[in-house]
Backbone as ProteinMPNN parsed JSONL, in Angstrom:
{"seq_chain_A": "MKRTLLLSLSFVAMTSVAQAACYADYKAKQDDPLRLHYGVAQISGACTAANAQVELTPRVAADGWTLLNIVSTFDDTGLDERKESAGSYFLRY", "coords_chain_A": {"N_chain_A": [[46.868, 126.212, 2.712], [44.882, 123.843, 2.21], [46.112, 121.864, 3.712], [46.599, 122.965, 6.357], [44.368, 123.214, 7.599], [43.84, 120.231, 7.333], [44.497, 119.321, 9.04], [44.383, 120.845, 11.893], [41.33, 119.609, 11.929], [41.995, 117.079, 12.109], [43.411, 117.314, 14.278], [41.105, 117.93, 16.199], [38.847, 115.768, 15.935], [41.308, 113.556, 17.447], [40.891, 114.897, 19.825], [38.527, 115.054, 20.566], [37.587, 112.017, 20.689], [39.54, 111.279, 22.305], [38.251, 112.118, 24.472], [36.291, 111.053, 24.846], [33.14, 110.424, 26.923], [32.882, 108.217, 29.809], [31.635, 106.129, 32.054], [31.123, 104.773, 34.925], [29.096, 101.192, 35.949], [28.193, 100.409, 39.087], [28.787, 98.56, 43.145], [27.237, 98.293, 45.554], [27.578, 99.108, 49.52], [25.757, 99.478, 52.432], [25.938, 98.74, 56.59], [23.854, 97.891, 58.842], [21.225, 99.028, 58.567], [22.055, 95.938, 56.698], [22.683, 97.403, 53.871], [22.089, 97.599, 50.288], [23.468, 98.768, 46.831], [22.93, 99.174, 43.508], [24.543, 101.228, 40.531], [25.09, 103.54, 38.871], [28.224, 106.001, 37.764], [29.395, 108.978, 36.281], [32.881, 108.97, 35.647], [35.97, 110.645, 35.046], [39.413, 110.798, 33.515], [40.747, 107.485, 32.775], [39.491, 104.822, 31.221], [38.304, 102.648, 32.854], [37.61, 100.144, 34.798], [40.112, 99.84, 36.996], [40.869, 103.016, 37.879], [38.015, 103.672, 37.542], [37.657, 102.719, 40.658], [39.347, 103.579, 41.573], [38.281, 107.223, 41.337], [35.75, 106.336, 42.078], [35.198, 104.87, 45.061], [35.998, 107.469, 47.47], [33.739, 108.863, 46.658], [30.982, 107.755, 47.352], [32.004, 106.499, 49.54], [31.694, 108.836, 51.148], [28.798, 109.019, 51.419], [28.314, 107.265, 52.972], [28.653, 104.803, 51.968], [29.837, 102.25, 51.347], [32.327, 100.754, 48.731], [31.621, 97.484, 46.712], [32.236, 96.579, 44.364], [33.088, 97.036, 40.933], [31.167, 96.83, 38.509], [31.319, 97.512, 35.458], [32.448, 99.052, 32.803], [32.352, 101.839, 30.176], [30.4, 103.485, 27.071], [29.035, 106.38, 26.393], [26.879, 104.356, 25.002], [25.668, 102.594, 26.74], [24.578, 103.789, 28.21], [21.013, 103.984, 28.969], [20.557, 101.36, 28.763], [21.451, 100.917, 31.425], [19.303, 102.837, 33.11], [16.876, 102.177, 34.186], [17.828, 99.648, 36.503], [19.601, 101.359, 37.628], [18.163, 102.999, 38.962], [18.229, 105.68, 41.003], [20.291, 105.913, 41.989], [21.457, 106.411, 39.395], [23.722, 107.827, 37.753], [24.346, 109.023, 39.647], [26.229, 109.378, 41.83]], "CA_chain_A": [[45.92, 126.306, 4.069], [44.187, 122.821, 2.409], [47.112, 121.196, 4.893], [46.491, 123.495, 7.826], [42.829, 123.026, 7.821], [43.733, 119.471, 6.905], [45.442, 119.324, 10.299], [42.904, 120.983, 12.52], [40.344, 118.323, 11.654], [42.877, 115.52, 12.757], [43.5, 117.622, 15.821], [40.007, 117.848, 16.365], [38.496, 114.293, 16.006], [41.977, 112.932, 18.137], [40.826, 115.535, 20.5], [36.626, 114.158, 21.27], [37.806, 110.813, 20.723], [40.169, 111.214, 24.14], [37.542, 113.197, 26.053], [34.631, 110.198, 25.18], [32.616, 110.218, 28.039], [32.928, 106.913, 30.604], [31.035, 105.69, 32.678], [31.172, 102.795, 35.073], [27.951, 100.101, 36.915], [29.241, 99.251, 40.663], [28.202, 97.366, 43.348], [27.879, 99.299, 46.87], [26.859, 98.249, 51.006], [25.497, 100.302, 53.772], [25.726, 97.883, 57.407], [23.545, 98.174, 60.187], [21.599, 97.06, 58.571], [22.862, 95.807, 55.751], [21.777, 97.707, 52.559], [22.873, 97.335, 49.098], [22.22, 99.175, 45.358], [23.845, 99.251, 42.198], [24.32, 102.063, 40.751], [25.818, 104.086, 37.933], [28.853, 106.805, 37.319], [30.504, 108.901, 35.0], [34.002, 108.791, 35.896], [36.882, 110.905, 34.533], [40.111, 110.175, 33.75], [41.282, 106.506, 31.881], [37.73, 104.663, 31.707], [39.137, 101.234, 33.467], [38.113, 99.355, 36.34], [40.867, 100.412, 38.44], [40.521, 104.017, 37.914], [36.708, 103.818, 38.478], [37.33, 102.141, 41.597], [40.014, 104.595, 42.946], [37.43, 107.568, 41.514], [34.191, 106.686, 42.953], [35.185, 104.791, 46.659], [35.089, 108.534, 48.188], [32.471, 109.739, 46.143], [30.271, 106.912, 47.747], [31.773, 106.167, 50.78], [30.8, 110.436, 51.394], [27.246, 108.884, 52.22], [28.12, 106.196, 54.003], [28.669, 103.74, 51.546], [31.339, 101.151, 50.609], [32.574, 100.332, 47.008], [32.173, 96.305, 46.722], [32.863, 96.104, 43.172], [33.187, 98.035, 39.574], [31.458, 95.724, 37.342], [31.904, 97.249, 34.254], [32.81, 100.2, 32.562], [31.342, 101.687, 29.02], [30.41, 104.877, 27.051], [27.551, 106.735, 25.383], [25.591, 103.61, 24.664], [25.498, 101.798, 27.558], [23.714, 104.077, 29.403], [20.062, 104.001, 28.691], [20.304, 100.572, 29.416], [21.512, 101.071, 32.428], [19.646, 103.956, 33.663], [16.58, 101.674, 35.132], [18.421, 99.862, 37.073], [19.433, 101.834, 38.516], [17.368, 104.212, 39.683], [17.914, 106.653, 42.398], [21.288, 105.312, 41.533], [21.872, 106.704, 38.229], [24.651, 109.34, 37.986], [24.047, 110.145, 41.307], [27.824, 109.921, 42.203]], "C_chain_A": [[44.557, 124.355, 3.399], [44.482, 121.82, 4.061], [46.451, 122.141, 6.552], [45.438, 122.551, 7.943], [42.995, 120.84, 7.809], [43.728, 118.942, 8.65], [45.062, 119.414, 11.629], [42.332, 119.998, 12.624], [41.325, 117.493, 12.395], [43.089, 116.057, 14.657], [41.823, 117.168, 16.772], [39.322, 117.027, 17.201], [40.152, 113.699, 16.948], [41.552, 113.963, 19.955], [39.247, 114.95, 21.642], [37.258, 112.659, 21.217], [38.699, 110.769, 22.928], [39.86, 111.986, 24.884], [36.027, 112.324, 26.132], [34.448, 109.902, 27.161], [32.3, 108.397, 28.44], [32.484, 106.892, 31.322], [31.304, 104.445, 33.385], [29.776, 102.853, 35.976], [28.606, 99.496, 38.309], [28.056, 98.984, 41.461], [28.332, 97.857, 44.712], [27.028, 98.496, 48.594], [26.907, 99.096, 52.177], [25.833, 98.854, 54.735], [24.687, 98.959, 58.161], [22.532, 98.416, 60.292], [21.945, 97.701, 56.702], [21.598, 96.36, 54.03], [22.126, 97.691, 51.349], [22.273, 98.244, 47.98], [23.37, 99.089, 44.461], [23.757, 100.524, 42.032], [25.7, 102.816, 38.821], [26.768, 105.658, 37.812], [29.182, 107.631, 36.388], [32.469, 109.685, 36.046], [35.293, 109.296, 34.062], [38.205, 110.377, 34.13], [40.47, 108.536, 32.635], [40.26, 105.908, 32.349], [38.271, 103.093, 31.4], [38.686, 101.761, 34.536], [38.803, 99.83, 37.718], [40.494, 101.542, 38.794], [38.782, 104.377, 37.954], [36.214, 103.352, 40.017], [37.701, 103.462, 42.649], [38.31, 106.101, 43.31], [36.17, 107.551, 42.922], [34.423, 105.822, 44.948], [35.443, 105.714, 47.309], [34.173, 109.405, 47.501], [31.393, 108.849, 46.984], [30.356, 106.683, 49.275], [31.44, 107.6, 51.942], [29.601, 109.796, 51.964], [27.325, 108.105, 52.938], [28.361, 104.646, 53.668], [29.959, 103.085, 51.166], [30.68, 100.258, 49.424], [33.174, 98.763, 47.288], [33.071, 96.076, 45.132], [32.119, 97.004, 42.307], [32.768, 96.501, 38.826], [31.723, 96.503, 35.999], [32.602, 98.889, 34.138], [33.056, 100.466, 31.082], [31.356, 102.959, 28.385], [29.426, 104.91, 26.699], [26.162, 105.529, 26.073], [25.342, 102.854, 25.678], [24.431, 102.143, 28.888], [21.831, 103.727, 29.61], [19.668, 102.509, 28.911], [20.235, 99.185, 30.338], [20.65, 101.634, 33.5], [17.993, 102.653, 34.565], [17.037, 100.926, 36.218], [18.982, 99.9, 38.294], [19.298, 102.822, 39.576], [17.788, 104.686, 40.418], [19.523, 106.807, 42.143], [22.609, 105.724, 40.435], [22.186, 107.783, 38.079], [24.215, 109.707, 38.73], [25.541, 110.555, 41.917], [28.526, 109.766, 40.99]], "O_chain_A": [[43.66, 123.913, 4.117], [43.765, 121.367, 4.953], [45.966, 121.643, 7.568], [45.536, 121.376, 8.294], [42.083, 120.235, 8.374], [42.878, 118.231, 9.187], [45.229, 118.522, 12.46], [42.746, 119.248, 13.508], [41.099, 117.419, 13.603], [42.97, 115.468, 15.731], [41.612, 116.352, 17.67], [39.1, 117.114, 18.408], [39.562, 112.687, 17.326], [41.988, 113.572, 21.038], [39.073, 114.64, 22.82], [37.282, 112.284, 22.389], [38.417, 110.407, 24.07], [40.528, 112.558, 25.745], [35.059, 112.53, 26.864], [35.132, 109.48, 28.093], [31.741, 107.567, 27.723], [32.71, 107.958, 31.895], [31.608, 103.37, 32.869], [29.321, 103.847, 36.541], [29.276, 98.482, 38.505], [26.879, 99.029, 41.104], [29.477, 97.894, 45.164], [26.172, 97.612, 48.655], [27.932, 99.377, 52.799], [26.013, 97.826, 54.084], [24.636, 100.189, 58.151], [22.057, 98.355, 61.426], [22.027, 98.711, 56.003], [20.553, 95.996, 53.492], [23.3, 97.982, 51.576], [21.079, 98.544, 47.938], [24.555, 98.951, 44.767], [23.166, 101.218, 42.86], [26.666, 102.434, 38.16], [26.012, 106.628, 37.762], [29.339, 107.024, 35.328], [32.776, 110.622, 36.783], [35.44, 108.838, 32.929], [38.242, 109.186, 34.441], [40.328, 108.83, 31.448], [39.869, 106.096, 33.501], [38.541, 102.52, 30.344], [38.863, 102.825, 35.129], [38.406, 100.072, 38.858], [39.836, 101.616, 39.831], [38.433, 105.445, 38.457], [35.097, 103.453, 40.524], [37.177, 104.036, 43.603], [37.614, 106.242, 44.316], [35.868, 108.175, 43.94], [33.795, 106.283, 45.901], [35.239, 105.288, 48.445], [33.935, 110.567, 47.827], [30.657, 109.71, 47.465], [29.426, 106.648, 50.081], [31.084, 107.514, 53.117], [29.388, 110.088, 53.141], [26.421, 108.016, 53.769], [28.339, 103.663, 54.408], [30.957, 103.634, 50.7], [29.661, 99.621, 49.156], [34.283, 98.469, 47.734], [34.173, 95.571, 44.918], [31.058, 97.582, 42.54], [33.46, 95.506, 38.613], [32.573, 95.906, 35.338], [33.069, 99.621, 35.011], [33.79, 99.67, 30.496], [32.163, 103.759, 28.859], [28.708, 103.92, 26.558], [25.234, 105.592, 26.88], [24.383, 102.157, 25.346], [23.873, 101.546, 29.81], [21.554, 103.115, 30.641], [18.498, 102.309, 29.237], [19.82, 98.027, 30.399], [20.858, 101.276, 34.66], [18.288, 102.347, 35.721], [16.678, 101.489, 37.252], [19.02, 99.233, 39.327], [19.935, 103.251, 40.538], [17.972, 103.739, 41.183], [19.95, 107.961, 42.112], [23.83, 105.569, 40.441], [21.427, 108.748, 38.162], [23.596, 110.771, 38.705], [25.91, 111.652, 42.337], [29.717, 110.072, 40.922]]}, "name": "protein", "num_of_chains": 1, "seq": "MKRTLLLSLSFVAMTSVAQAACYADYKAKQDDPLRLHYGVAQISGACTAANAQVELTPRVAADGWTLLNIVSTFDDTGLDERKESAGSYFLRY"}
């Protein structure tokens, strides 16, 4: 019984680590007239800049934006410090 409980708890712990939230902060632009924005978006899958770029490019493009770059990827602990800077683009895409 103890072994089953221990195995179950281990599985739950591994699952929650694997599903930790991932976010990316990014810069995007629109042309004619030139407009720039900084934003924060939640990312699924691998928490890497490469994956964030693949996910965010079509999301921002749907509103006429061109993704310029991924600044960084981070977990929940980085959200609050970026909220004010991202303004209306905080978790918009």
